C-alpha positions, 0 to 999 in steps of 0.5 A: 635253752642250754643242752648237755654239759660237755665241759667245765674247767677252771681258768686261772688266768681269769679266775672263772669256771668255764662250763661249756654245753652241746649247743654252743653256749658258754658260761663263765663264772667269776669265782672272785665275785662268788667268794665275795658275795657269799664268804662274809666271815673267816669261816666261810672263807675257810670251807670256800678254801677247803673246797678248792684244796679238796678238789685238787686232790 
């Protein structure tokens, strides 16, 4: 069972969001795979793009 989340970072080299928990568990989420599964049309892709740009401000 995973414990408390201690860090969450986007790795630009792998295009993954990497989560690190206090028990040593590391979870990497492949953002390209998630985008390909979620975004079926240009409107959904633009929503994902907005999330990326809004989080960097």
